[in-house]
N, C-alpha and C positions, 0 to 999 in steps of 0.2 A: 697792419695793426688789427688784431681780431675784434670783431664787432661785439660790443657789450649789450647783452639782452637784459632788459629790465622787466622783471616778473611782477605783474600786478597781483595785489592781494585779492583773494576771492571775495566777492561782494557778500556781505552778511545778509541773511534773509531778514526782511523787515519784521520788526516786532509788532504783533497785533494782539488784540484780546483773545482771538481764537487760538493762536499759538500758545499763549499763556495757559489758557484753560485746558487745551489738549495735553500740554506737558504736565500740568498738575494732575490730570486724570491718569496719565500713564504712571506717574510716581505713586499715586494712590493705589492703583491696581497692583503694582509690583511690590510696594513696601508698606502699604497701609496709610490710613488717614493721618497719623502722627507725623509722617515723613513730609507732608505737604506744608511747607513754610515758604514765605516770600523769598528768603535767602536761597533755599534749595531750588525753587522754581527758576529764580534768576540764574543760578549757577548752571543749571542744565541748559538754559537758553543762551549762556555765554554773556550775560549782562549783569550789571549790579542790580540788587533788589530794588533800589530806588527807581530804576527805570520802569519797573512794572507799574508804578503808580500813575504813569502817563496813560495807562490803558484800563486799569482796574482800580476800584476804590480801596480795597484792602483784601485780606485773606478771605473774609466772609463772602465778598463779591466773587472771588474765584470759586469758592465752594458752591455758591448758587449757580455759577456758570457751569460747573461740572454736572449738576443735576439736570440743567437744561440741555446740555450737550448729550447726555445719555438718553434723555427722552427724545431728542431729535433723531436718534438712531432707530427709533421705532419703525418697523417695516409694516405699513398698513396692509392688512390682508385684502386680497382681491378674490372674493368668493360670494356666491349667492346664498341667501338664507341667514337670518339673524343669529340662529343658534350656532351654526358653524363659524360665522364671523366672530361671535363672542368667544368660542373655543380657541380659534386661531389667535385672536388678540391676546387672550390670557397666556397662551404659550409663548407669544412673542415678548410680552412683558416679563415673563419668567426668564426667558433667554437673556434679556438685557440685564436683569438683576444678577443672574449667575455669572455673566461676563464681567460685571463690575460689582462684586458683592458688598464692598464697603459703602456703596452709594445708598444702600438701605438706611444706614445711619443718618446720612445727610437728608434723605427724603423724610424720615420720621421726625427729625429735629428742625426741619425747615420752618421758618415762621413767616416767610413772604410768599406771595403767589408767584406762579410762573408768568413771565412777561414777554416771551418770544413766541412768535407764531409757530415755529418748528417744534418747540417743546409742547405746545398745546394741541397739536394735531392728533396725538394719541388720545387725549381727553375728548376731543371732538368726535373721533371715530367711535369711541366707546358709548358716548351719550347717544349718538345716532343709532347705534345698534339697539339700544334699549328702547328708544322711541319707535324704531321700526318694528320691534317685537310687539309693541302695543302698550307700553307703560306710559303713564302720564309724565309730565315734566318733573314733578316732585319725586315720583317713584323711580324715574330714571336716575336721578341723582343718588337716591338711596341704593339702587342696584350698583351704580358706579362705585360708591364707597364700599359696598359689601364685597364686590369682586376685587377691588384694589387691596382691601384689608386682607382678604383670603390669600392673594398672591404674595403680598409682602410677608405675611406670617408664615406661609408655607416655605418660602425660600429661606427665611431666617431659620426655621426648624431644620430644613434640608442642609443648611450650612454647618450645623454643629451639634444638634441634639441627638436623640437616640435613633431616629428613623434611618435605617439603612447603613448605619455606621459599621465599619469593618476593622478599625484599628484596635491595638491591644488595650488601650485605655477604656474604650467603649466595651470591649469584650469583658473586661474585669468588672465594669459597672453593671453589665447585664447579669453576670454571675452573682453579684451582690444583691441585685434586685430580685433575682430568682430565689436566693436564700431567704430574703425577707418575706417574699410572697408565700413560700412554703411554710414559714414559721407563723404566718398570720392567717386570719380567716378572710382571704381575698380570692374567692373562686373565679370571678370574672377576669381578673388580671392573670390568674394562673392559666386559664384557657386561651387568653389573648397573647400571652408572652411570646410564643413562637412567631406569631405574625408581626408583633412589634419589632422583634429582632431581625427577622428576615423579611424586610419590607421593600417592595419595588416602588421607588419614589415616583417614577413616571406614572405607574398605574394608580398610585395613591393620589397624585395631582389630578389625574383625569377623573377619578371617582368623585373628588370634591367638586370639580367643574360640572359633572353630571348632576349632582345634587342641586347646585345653584341654578343651572339652566332649567331643570325640572321645576324648581321653585318659581321661576318666572312664568313658566307655562301654567302652573297651578294658579298663580296670581291672576293671570289673564283669563283663565277658564272660570274663575270664581265670579267674574263680572265686576270686580272691584277696581280693575285697572282700565282707565279710559284710553281707547285707541287714538292715535294721532289723526288729525283731520286729513 
């Protein structure tokens, strides 16, 4: 009599908060924020949506977790000199936002502070850079907000407005803009238009960083910034 083999079902991977949040982030990156629902996340994990509530409070909790997960992927620069550290940190933050473009919406609409150590390390690094540069505690926070706002705004512009765009819709928009400029008394826009249309976004980002870093140097040189003890 032939031996009967009983095949065991593969063991399902344990459901955790991290798996839920990583799955939601993947869905958001691939299909947009609207696709992130409790039912959809559960379906992709092979469980009922109700099972998620054993690990997260609700959808808002998942979205908060996405923000914290993205920030935890920040690669802390290992470099000498506050100015180069600031430049590399800004580039890294931009990289994260470009890798997860929809997270900008979550960042700007978030109403709660970050509460995990991994998500706060990027903030700690940035504040240390500004304190090392010679800014006071208060001015370091102002610089932190200024740099963060610049990067968020730049990536938002980079993702969809007129800078560096090459598709047909933007080309037609540029033609219409050129027609309006030619018919109006807008000489500065007329001379700037070629550079607005043919814009190297990486060079533009670095130009903005140069301005901000030089602003910190000027602040310190003016004597109004107190160096750390």
